[in-house]
N, C-alpha and C positions, 0 to 999 in steps of 0.2 A: 307773340307778345314783344311790345318795344320795350325799350331799355332808356333810362334817363343816367348818365347823358348818351346821346344816340353812339351806336356804333356804325351805322350806315345811314347816309343821309341822300335822298332822291330829290334832285331840283327838277322841274318840269319847264320847258322853255319853249316859247314858239319863235326863239331867235330875234323878237324885237327888243328895244331898249330897256322897257319896263321889265319885261322877263330877264333880261340880263342882271338887272339889279337883284331880283331873288336870286339868281345863280350865285351873284357876289355874296350875298348874305348867308347861302347855304355853304361857300366854299369857307368862309370865315368860321362858321360854327363847326365844319367838318375838321378843319386846321387847329380849332380850339382842341377839340375833344379827341384828336387823332382819329377820326372816322372816316370809313370809305366814302367818296363821293361819285355819285353816278348823275349824270346829266342827261334827261330824255327828251328828245323831240319826237313829236307824233305828226306823222305827214297824214293828209287826208287818205280816205281809202281809194283804192283804184288809181292812185297817183303813178304816172309814168315812171320807169325805173331809172331814167336819166335825171328826173327830178329828184328821186330818192338820193341819187350818189349826189347830186348838186347839195342837197340838205346835208349830207355828211361833210362834205367841204366847209359849209357855212358854220355848222356845229363845232368843227375842230378849231375854226377863228374865234366863234363864240366863246370857248373854253379858254384858249388863249387870253382873251380880253378879260374876262370876268371871273376867271378861277384859278388865277395865278398862284394862290395861297397854297393851293393842292395839285402839285405837277402830276401826280397819277391818278387826276380824276378821269374817269371814263364816260365817254359819250355814246349815246346809243340812239340810232333812228329806228322808229317802227312806224307801221302804217294802221289805219284805223279810227275810231271813234275815240277822242282824247278821255272822256270819262269811263270808257270801258279798258283802254289800254292801261293808263296809269295804275288803277289799284291791281291788275294783273302783275306789272312790271313790279310794283312794291312788295308783293308777296312773294314773287318768285326770287328777289333779290334780297329778301330779309330786311327791307328799310326800316329803321326805327323812326324816321322822321321824314315828313313830305314838305319841301318847300317849294312854293309857286307865287307868282306876281299877282296881284290884284287886277291888273290891267294886262292887256296885250293885244296882240294883233287881231283884227275882226275876221271872222271866216263868214262866208253865206251861211244863214241859218242860226246865228247865234252860237257856233261851236267853237269860238276863239278860246283861247286860254283864260282870258278875263271872263268871259261869259258863263264858262263851267266851272268857276272857282266854288261856286257854293255845292254844286254836284260832286266834286273831287272831294271836298271835306266831308259831305254826307256820306259818300260811299267808303270812304277811307277807314282801316282800321288802325292807324298810327296817328299821333299827332299831326296836324297840318299847320304849317306857318305860312299865313297869307302875308307877302310883303308889299307895302305901299309906298316905304321910303327907301332913298337909296341907301345902300349899306355904309355905315360908318364903323366905329368901333363895335364894342359889346354894349349891349342894351344897359341903359343907365337907369331909367326908371321904368318900374313894371307896374301895372295895374292888375290884381287877380280879382274876378268878378266872382263871388261866391253865393249860394244860398246855404240852407242847412242840411243837403243831401251829402252821402258819402260820395257820389259822382264828382259833386263840386268841390270837395276837399281834395279828391286825387286829381282834378285838374289843376288845382292852386299848387300842389305838391309837384306835379310836373313842371309848371312853369318856374316853380322856385328852383328846382334842380337843374333846369336849363338855363338859368341866370345868375350864376354865383357872383356876387360883388354890386348886383344893382340895388338901388332903392326901391322897396316894395310897398305898393298901398294895397290893403285888403278891402274891397268895397262890398257891402252887402246893401241891396235896395229893398226897401219896404214900401208896401201901398196901403191905403186905407180901403178895406173891404166894401165895395159898393160906392166908391167916391163919386163916380159919374153920375149914379142914380141919384145920391144925396144932393148933388149940384143941381140936378134937374127938378128937385123937389124942392129948392130955394134955399137949402141950408146955407148959411152966410159963409163967406171965405174965413173970416177969424174962427168960426168954429172948426170948419175944415182944416184949417192950419194947427188948430189944438190937437184936432184927432191925430195929424200927421206928425206932431211931437210925440205924443202919445206912444204912437206905433213905433217911432225911432227909439225912443227909450226902452221899450218892452223888446226890442230886438238886439240891442246891443250886447247883452250877456251871451247870446248865441254867437254874435260875431267875434267877441273876444276868446269864446271857447275855441273856435275854428282858428283864429290866429294863433292860440297857444300850441295848438297840433302842428304847425308849421315849423321848420327848421332850416333857417334861422326864423324867428318870428318877424312878421311885417314891421317896418319902421312906423306904420299909422295904420289905424282902421278907422274906417269912414262908413257910417250908416247913413244911406242918402235916401231921401224920400222920393218915390217916383217908380215909374217901370223901369225894370232894369234893362229893357230893350232900348228904352231912350236914354235913361239916366248913365248907361256905362258908356256910350261913345261920346256924351256930353262931358262927362267927368275924365276919359282919357285925354280930350282936348284941353280942357281948363286945367288939369293937373301936370299937363306936360309929359305925358307917358309916351314912352316911344315903342312899348309893347303891351297889349291888352292880351289877357288870358281868361278864356271861357272853356265851359265843359258843352257837350252836345246833348246829355242827357242818357237815358238808356239805349241799349241797341237792341234792334228788331231780331226776330228768330232767324232771320237770314244773314245776320251779321253786320246788317247797316246800321250806323248811327241816326238816333232820330234828331236831326238837326232842328231843335225847337227855335221859337222866334226870337229869343234873346242872342243866341249864336249867330243866328242869320242875319239879324240887324246889327249887331257888332261888326261881323266881317264886312258888311257892306258900306256902315257909316262911320265906323272909327276912324280917325285921322292918322293913325299909327299902324303899325304892322300888328298882326292878331295871330294868337297862338290858339288853334282849336283843339281841344283834347276830346277822344271820343269816350264816351261812358262805359259802364260796364254791360253784361249781357242782359237779356229780357228779365224784368222784375217787376214786382208791384210797385205802385206809387209812381209819381212823376218824377223826373229828373230835373236838373238846371236846365234852363232854355226852355222850358214849357211855358 
């Protein structure tokens, strides 16, 4: 079970510059909360021993450059598949937060760090912070993407707890049921717009209730028309958010998060960093990101 604020931060790097930015963000978070910082490099399977030793030297230099805020940060080199090694390391070390770059050095077969970001988020059992921007100070503006599920509220609480002092915008997206079919049947755009306004007005009380359950309450509540997988990345950009927070939905019987379309699109399309919070165990009904 993870805690907020985190007690142990695991940053994953492939020793590239974008991955170094993720290590830098992890170091700032660890320093802020007094958490342990572990930095993991995963070498390809069956790599020669001398290359593993070279990677250890490179990792020490990587830490000196990007993790100066945490002098006690520990670097580890392991071999294997990134998507398999990282969850194992996170569980063994009791990590509360996983930090990785949205981009990284490419490996043959699409196994580079950036290429498996979605897989790492999907199989993780702790919140995963996908870093897209160079680390600066603390996050200043945070977009909390929610629906009416308890898993969504839990994700928003995690994002709130991790970003004290930030301005927070709660976003609840709504759609008109069957809008595409209505358009195909020739329903005028003006009528569709009226339906969107009606749906938005109907959804606002639920969004306000969610906001009231968060402490501190978000500065703004925005009920936006459109599919959340499209609207959330767009709003993150137009609102100038430097962090978006989404939930993954429920977890499968084998403990993996169900990374739905919303979380998947936000991770790949948002112009800012993204915090993905795993949902609860298996249960009835859809979760956010479905």
